[in-house]
C-alpha positions, 0 to 999 in steps of 0.5 A: 592297481586296485585289484592288485592291492585287494589280491595282495591284502587277501593273500597276506591277511592270515585270519581270514576264513576260506569263505571270506577269501572266496567272497573277496575273490568274487569281488575282485573278479567283478570289480576287475570286469566293471573297471575294464568294461567302463574304463576304456569307454569313459576315457575314449569318449571324453579324451579319445584315448586311455593312458596307454594310448596317450603314451603311444600317441594314438587315439580313437576317432570315428572315420571323419576324425571326430571323437566318439560318444560314450555309447559308441565307445562302450559298444566298441569295448564290448565287441572286444570279446568278438575280436578275441574269439574270432581273431578279429584283430588279424584284420589289421593286416588286411585293410588300409585303415588297419581296423580290427573287426570291432572298429569296422563294425563301429566305424572307428579308427585308431590314429596317431596324434 
């Protein structure tokens, strides 16, 4: 929502120079990256779920059903890049626990609650 508001404001303020608009573009990109990089680990390590996961009634746990810590959630989020590049999410169709590549590496699982 914050990045959307910044983008909307940037596009609708007429007196901004091209340099300021380019700087705002970079701020929006960096802010979006930081939010994505930290939003998921913070929520997954403190509550086991993000707002979207709460809506779907699923959460992240380790293989024993315990909540994961911030470091583990952060690395899991970072490994999402590998999941996307290598189509690691397709592993959910090949194993009983329906784990992605990042879940197999971090020994985590998404469960219903």
